[in-house]
C-alpha positions as CSV (number, residue, x, y, z in Angstrom):
1,X,0.0,0.0,0.0
2,X,1.0,3.6,-0.6
3,X,3.1,5.3,2.1
4,X,2.9,9.0,2.9
5,X,4.1,11.2,5.7
6,X,2.0,13.8,7.4
7,X,4.0,16.5,9.1
8,X,3.9,19.8,10.9
9,X,6.4,22.4,12.2
10,X,6.4,25.1,14.8
11,X,8.7,28.1,14.3
12,X,10.0,31.3,15.9
13,X,8.0,33.4,13.5
14,X,6.4,33.5,10.0
15,X,9.2,34.1,7.6
16,X,12.3,31.9,7.3
17,X,13.9,34.5,4.9
18,X,14.1,37.0,7.7
19,X,15.8,34.6,10.1
20,X,12.9,32.7,11.7
21,X,13.8,29.1,12.5
22,X,12.2,25.7,13.0
23,X,11.8,24.8,16.7
24,X,9.7,21.6,16.4
25,X,9.0,18.9,13.8
26,X,6.4,16.2,14.1
27,X,5.7,13.6,11.4
28,X,3.2,10.6,11.2
29,X,3.5,7.7,8.9
30,X,0.4,6.8,6.8
31,X,-0.1,3.7,4.8
32,X,-3.1,3.6,2.6
33,X,-4.0,7.0,4.1
34,X,-4.3,5.5,7.6
35,X,-1.9,6.1,10.5
36,X,0.4,3.2,11.3
37,X,1.4,4.3,14.8
38,X,4.9,5.2,13.7
39,X,5.9,8.8,14.2
40,X,8.8,11.2,14.5
41,X,9.0,14.1,16.9
42,X,11.8,16.4,17.9
43,X,12.3,19.8,19.6
44,X,15.1,21.9,18.1
45,X,17.3,24.7,19.5
46,X,16.7,27.6,17.0
47,X,19.9,29.4,18.1
48,X,18.0,32.6,18.5
49,X,15.4,34.3,20.7
50,X,11.7,33.4,20.3
51,X,9.4,36.5,20.1
52,X,6.6,36.7,22.7
53,X,3.9,36.6,20.0
54,X,5.2,33.3,18.7
55,X,5.4,31.8,22.2
56,X,1.7,32.7,22.7
57,X,0.9,30.5,19.7
58,X,2.9,27.3,20.4
59,X,3.8,27.8,24.1
60,X,7.6,27.4,23.7
61,X,10.1,30.0,25.1
62,X,13.8,30.1,24.6
63,X,14.3,28.5,28.0
64,X,12.3,25.4,26.8
65,X,14.6,24.8,23.9
66,X,18.0,25.4,25.5
67,X,20.0,22.1,25.4
68,X,17.9,20.6,22.6
69,X,19.7,19.5,19.4
70,X,20.2,21.9,16.5
71,X,18.6,21.3,13.1
72,X,21.8,20.0,11.6
73,X,22.0,17.4,14.3
74,X,18.5,16.0,13.6
75,X,18.3,16.4,9.9
76,X,19.6,12.9,9.0
77,X,17.0,11.1,11.1
78,X,14.2,13.4,9.9
79,X,15.1,12.7,6.2
80,X,15.4,9.0,6.9
81,X,11.9,8.9,8.4
82,X,10.2,10.8,5.6
83,X,12.1,8.9,2.9
84,X,11.0,9.7,-0.7
85,X,7.3,9.5,0.0
86,X,4.6,12.2,-0.5
87,X,4.5,14.8,2.3
88,X,1.1,16.1,3.6
89,X,0.7,19.3,5.6
90,X,-1.9,21.9,6.3
91,X,-0.8,25.1,4.5
92,X,2.1,23.0,3.2
93,X,4.0,25.9,1.5
94,X,4.6,27.3,5.0
95,X,6.1,24.1,6.4
96,X,8.0,23.3,3.2
97,X,9.4,26.8,3.1
98,X,10.8,26.6,6.6
99,X,12.3,23.1,6.2
100,X,13.7,23.9,2.8
101,X,15.4,27.0,4.2
102,X,16.9,24.9,7.0
103,X,18.1,22.4,4.4
104,X,19.6,25.2,2.3
105,X,21.7,26.4,5.3
106,X,23.2,22.9,5.4
107,X,23.7,22.9,1.6
108,X,21.2,20.0,1.3
109,X,18.6,19.7,-1.5
110,X,15.0,20.8,-0.8
111,X,12.1,18.5,0.0
112,X,10.7,19.1,-3.5
113,X,7.2,20.6,-4.2
114,X,6.4,17.5,-6.4
115,X,6.0,15.7,-3.1
116,X,3.6,18.3,-1.6
117,X,0.0,17.5,-0.6
118,X,-1.7,20.6,0.9
119,X,-4.8,19.8,3.0
120,X,-5.6,23.5,3.1
121,X,-6.0,23.5,-0.7
122,X,-8.0,20.4,-0.4
123,X,-10.3,22.0,2.1
124,X,-10.7,25.2,0.1
125,X,-11.8,23.2,-2.9
126,X,-14.3,21.2,-0.9
127,X,-15.6,24.1,1.3
128,X,-15.1,27.3,-0.8
129,X,-15.7,30.5,1.1
130,X,-15.7,28.8,4.5
131,X,-13.1,28.9,7.3
132,X,-10.6,26.1,6.7
133,X,-8.1,26.4,9.5
134,X,-7.3,23.1,11.3
135,X,-9.5,24.1,14.2
136,X,-12.4,24.9,11.8
137,X,-12.1,21.6,10.0
138,X,-11.9,19.7,13.3
139,X,-15.2,21.3,14.4
140,X,-16.8,20.7,11.0
141,X,-15.9,17.0,11.2
142,X,-16.7,16.6,14.9
143,X,-13.1,15.9,15.8
144,X,-12.3,16.4,19.5
145,X,-10.2,19.6,20.1
146,X,-10.2,19.6,23.9
147,X,-6.4,18.9,24.1
148,X,-5.5,21.6,21.7
149,X,-4.6,24.5,24.0
150,X,-1.5,25.5,22.0
151,X,-0.2,24.6,18.5
152,X,1.8,21.5,19.5
153,X,3.2,20.0,16.3
154,X,2.6,16.3,17.3
155,X,-1.0,16.9,18.4
156,X,-1.7,19.0,15.3
157,X,-0.4,16.0,13.2
158,X,-2.7,13.6,15.0
159,X,-5.7,16.0,14.4
160,X,-4.7,16.5,10.8
161,X,-4.6,12.8,10.2
162,X,-8.2,12.6,11.2
163,X,-9.1,15.6,9.0
164,X,-7.2,14.1,6.1
165,X,-9.3,10.9,6.3
166,X,-12.4,13.0,6.1
167,X,-11.1,15.1,3.2
168,X,-10.2,11.9,1.3
169,X,-13.8,10.6,1.6
170,X,-14.6,10.2,5.3
171,X,-15.0,7.4,7.7
172,X,-17.5,4.9,6.5
173,X,-20.4,4.1,8.8
174,X,-20.1,0.6,10.2
175,X,-16.3,0.5,9.8
176,X,-13.9,0.9,12.6
177,X,-10.1,1.4,12.7
178,X,-8.2,-1.1,14.9
179,X,-4.5,-1.2,15.5
180,X,-3.0,-4.6,15.0
181,X,0.0,-6.0,17.0
182,X,2.4,-4.7,14.3
183,X,1.0,-1.2,14.6
184,X,-0.7,-0.9,11.2
185,X,-4.2,0.4,11.3
186,X,-6.5,-2.2,9.9
187,X,-10.2,-1.9,8.8
188,X,-12.6,-4.2,10.5
189,X,-16.3,-4.2,9.6
190,X,-18.8,-4.3,12.4
191,X,-22.6,-3.8,12.5
192,X,-23.8,-1.8,15.5
193,X,-27.1,-3.8,15.4
194,X,-28.6,-6.5,13.3
195,X,-31.0,-5.2,10.6
196,X,-33.9,-7.1,9.2
197,X,-34.0,-7.2,5.4
198,X,-36.5,-4.7,4.1
199,X,-37.3,-5.6,0.4
200,X,-38.6,-2.7,-1.7
201,X,-41.6,-3.8,-3.7
202,X,-43.0,-1.4,-6.3
203,X,-46.7,-0.8,-6.5
204,X,-48.8,-1.5,-9.6
205,X,-49.0,2.2,-10.3
206,X,-45.2,2.6,-10.1
207,X,-44.7,-0.4,-12.4
208,X,-47.1,1.1,-15.0
209,X,-45.3,4.5,-14.7
210,X,-42.0,2.7,-15.3
211,X,-43.3,0.9,-18.4
212,X,-44.7,4.2,-19.8
213,X,-41.3,5.9,-19.2
214,X,-39.3,3.0,-20.8
215,X,-41.6,2.9,-23.9
216,X,-40.4,6.4,-24.8
217,X,-36.7,5.4,-24.9
218,X,-34.8,4.1,-27.9
219,X,-33.7,0.5,-27.4
220,X,-34.0,0.5,-23.6
221,X,-31.8,-2.2,-21.9
222,X,-34.8,-3.2,-19.7
223,X,-36.5,-4.7,-22.7
224,X,-33.5,-6.7,-24.0
225,X,-33.2,-10.4,-23.9
């Protein structure tokens, strides 16, 4: 089955070209669009101060990140985890822009926009004119937001994984996700209650109306053979 990586970053600000840095990366492995249970998560020393307005968003201050590894010390394990698979993010150009800028500092190639899947674009296509932030989508799809007091990257990834399932077609009624011993989410079919068969039998009037409708068609399949 197809593997993809859903990921999110937290940063010191909004623009990597003015010196803002990545401070947190979280990534979840998906196989067949379902979480496998494997994830990657790391806090990073940005080697600079964190503005107060950024700390209000994600909850991290400079003191929280002192002693954490720098991006250059975690880049190999991050790239090994994501591999060459497609990369899913909400407002993906933002996350790609920050990671690509960090990679450029190390003279490493960018992630590559050909790998980008942007759930914000998907949501805007499906819900044009409506709010399509992660919070708004979680509320729209009845996904529990009680733990989201700040923009924690790992929690955001877990929420986005549920949103992504909905954007890809939604959870099917009667189906449940179960995690097998190996960690891969499997689909098991269960019926919440037994249902008695309910055959649909057309009335004589409905049959006559159908015959009249079919008689107006050229070579209708209902009259063949």
